[in-house]
N, C-alpha and C positions, 0 to 999 in steps of 0.2 A: 504493500500500500504506500509506504514511504517513497519507494522508487517511482511509483506511478504518479504520485503527487509532484515530485521533483520534475518529472518529465512534462507534466501539464504546465508547470510554472515556466519551464524552458521554452515550450511551444508558445505560451502567452507572451513571453519576452520577445521572441522572434517575430511574432505577428505585430506586436506593438512597434518594434523598431522598423519594420517594413512599412507600417502605416505612416510613419513620419519620415520615411526615406525620400530623398530628392533624386535629381537626375544629373549625371555628369556626361557631357557629350563632347566628342572631338570631331571637328569638321574642317574641311579645306575649302578655300575660296580661290577660284581661278579667274584671273582678269586677263582677257585677251588670249594670246597664244602662249605666253611665257610666264607672266607674273602669277605667282601662286603663294598663298600663305595659309598657316594653320591657326585655328582658334580652339580654345577649350571653353565650354559653356557650363555653368552651374545654375540649377534651378532648385530652390527649396523655400517653402513657406514665405512667399511673397518677396523673395530676394533673388536677384539675377546677377550673375558675374560673368563677364566675357574677358578672357585672357588672350591678348594678341601680342605679336612681336614688338610693337611699338609701345605697349602699355596695357593697362587694365581698366575696364569700365564696369561699374556696378550700379544696380538700381535697388533701392530699398523702397518698395511700394507702400509699405505701411507708414513710413516717415515722409514719403514724397521726395526723397533725396536721390541725387545722381552723383556719382563719384568718378573722377579720373585719377589714375595712379601711375606715377612714373617711378618704377622700381629701381632703375639705374641711379637716379639722383635722390631717391627716397623722399619724393615730394607727392602731394596729392591736392586735389581741389574737390570741394563738396558744395552742393547747392541745389536749389530747385530748378526746374526747366527755365523759368523766367530769369533766374540768375545766370544760367548758361548763355541765354541770348545776350544779356548785357555784357557778360565776360567775353563772348565771341566778338561782339562789336568793338569792344575796347582793344582786344588783341589785333583785330584787323586794322584799327586806327594806328596802333603802334607800328605795325609792319609798314603801312603806307607812309607814315611820318619818317620812318627810317629810310625808306626807299627815296623819298622826296628830298632828303637832306642834300644829296649831291646833284640834284637836278638843276639845270639852268632856270632862272626866274620864270620865263615864259612857259616852260614845260611844266613847272610846278603849279602854275596858275591853271593851266589846261587840265591837269590832273584833279585839282580841287573842283573845277567846274564839272568834270566828268562824275566825280563822287556825289556832287549835289544833284545831278540829273538822275543818278541811280537811286537816290534816297526814296522818292515816291514809290518806286517799284517794290520796295520792301514791305510797304504798308498797303499796297493795292489789294483789293478783295480777290479771293481766289474763285475761279469759276467752278460750278458744280461738275463733278466727274461721275458719270454713270458707270458703275462697276458690275460686271457680269462674270460669274464663276461657272465654268463648264466642266462637268465630270466626263472623263474619257474612259475607254475600255482598257487602257494600258496600266499595267502594274509592274513593279520592279522590286527585287529584294536586295537591300543594301545593308551592310553591317548586321545581317541576320534578321532584319525587319522588313516586312512587306509594305510597300508604299503604293497608294492609289494616285494616279495622275489626274491633276486638275489644271485647267487653263484659266488665267485671270486676265480679263480684258477691261480696259478703261476707255470709255467712249468708242468702243468697237475695235480698239487696237490691242493686240496681244502684248501684255506687259510682263507676264510671269507665267512660268510652268512650274508646278509644285507637285511633288510626290509625298503625300501625307501618310505617315505610319501611325495608326491609331493606338498601337500598343505602347508607343512612347508618349505616355499621357502627361506631358509637361504641364498641360493646362490645369491639372489637379493641384499644382503648386502655386498657381497664379490666380489672384482675384481679378476677374475680367474687367470689372468697372474701373479698378485702380490702374490696371495696365492700359486700358483704353484712354483714360484721362492723361496718363503720362505720355503715351505715344502721340496723342493729338497735340499736346503742348510742344513736343519736340519737332513734329512734322510742321508745325506752324512756323518754324524757322527755315524750312526748306522750300523747295519750289513746288509749283502746282502739280507737276508730273508725279510727285511722290504721294499725293493725297489718297490714292487708291488704297494705300496700306492701312488707313484708319477707317475705311468704310465698313459698314456692318457686314456686308457680303464677304469681304476678305477676312475680317476677324472671326466670323462664323467658321470659315474654312480652317484657319490656323489653330483655332481652339479645338479642333477635332483630334489633334495629336501633335506631331512634329514633322517637319519636312526633312526626309532623309536625303532629298535632292531637290534643288530648285535652280531655275535658270531665269535671271532677270534681264529684261531687254531695255536698252536705253536708246537715246537718240543716236543718229548716224551709225546705225547697225552695230553698236557696241553692246557687249553683254558680259555678265559674270555668272559663274556656276558655283553653287555651294553644294557640298556633299559630305554627309556624315560618314566617318570612318570607324567610330566606336560609340556605343551608347550603353550606359550602365546605370541602373537604379541602385542608389546606395545612400546611407546616412552621411550627410556632409557636416563636419564639425562647424560650430558657430564661428570659430576663428577664421574660417575661409572667407567670410564676408566682412571681416573687420580690418580696419586700417592699422598697420603696425604702429605701436606707440612712438617709435623713434622717427617716424615720418613727419615732415613739416608741411603744414597747410599753406598753400601759396595761391596766387592768382591763376586763372585759366591759361593766360599767356605763358606764365612761368612753367607750369606743369607740362606744357607742350614744347618747352625748350625755346621760347621766344624771349 
């Protein structure tokens, strides 16, 4: 009886740990014919972490905070999406001022006028984008997971092909309303062509699971390909989503090395 009781406790612990387990995924992104990079993604209890070669990005959806981490210099930036917008504008201004230092007066004046002309475009209202998601008959198995192919069209133009694996249930770790709010705030800083990514149709699709492969189509026939190479459901320690104590908080420009 004692052995049976211990076994039941052991099973209960295993089930509990699995219930609170997150996802760790490795994927590659291919730009054009040659440029290729690898990322590791972590999802657990409303926290998302993306580790790239140039640094790390983290989202804390409960706190509404975004983090950029420069591990080489032990620096980080933290703030809300609106803080990122302000920080990005300040960083761009610093770069422009640095570039204009050595310009002749007439060229510097021309650059200032150009920047003034560009300003209204930042605040111009975006046009509505009609998003259509089409399920195809194609399936593919990648990293041991079966993915169903969908096509995403914006105003009738193919923008993305996505192979969704429903068994990689990353959506279970994410509060959709909080994620949607976060993404809309970030896309608000981008161009109109990106707005399909926060449409109800697209969010309904990606919340089905995770894309083991996706092809994004841009202007001038450019594209990028993302593909998962490994997917593992596991308990992620809280420290994985924390900034090391010895790291210094700096401006957005500084954390990106400007």
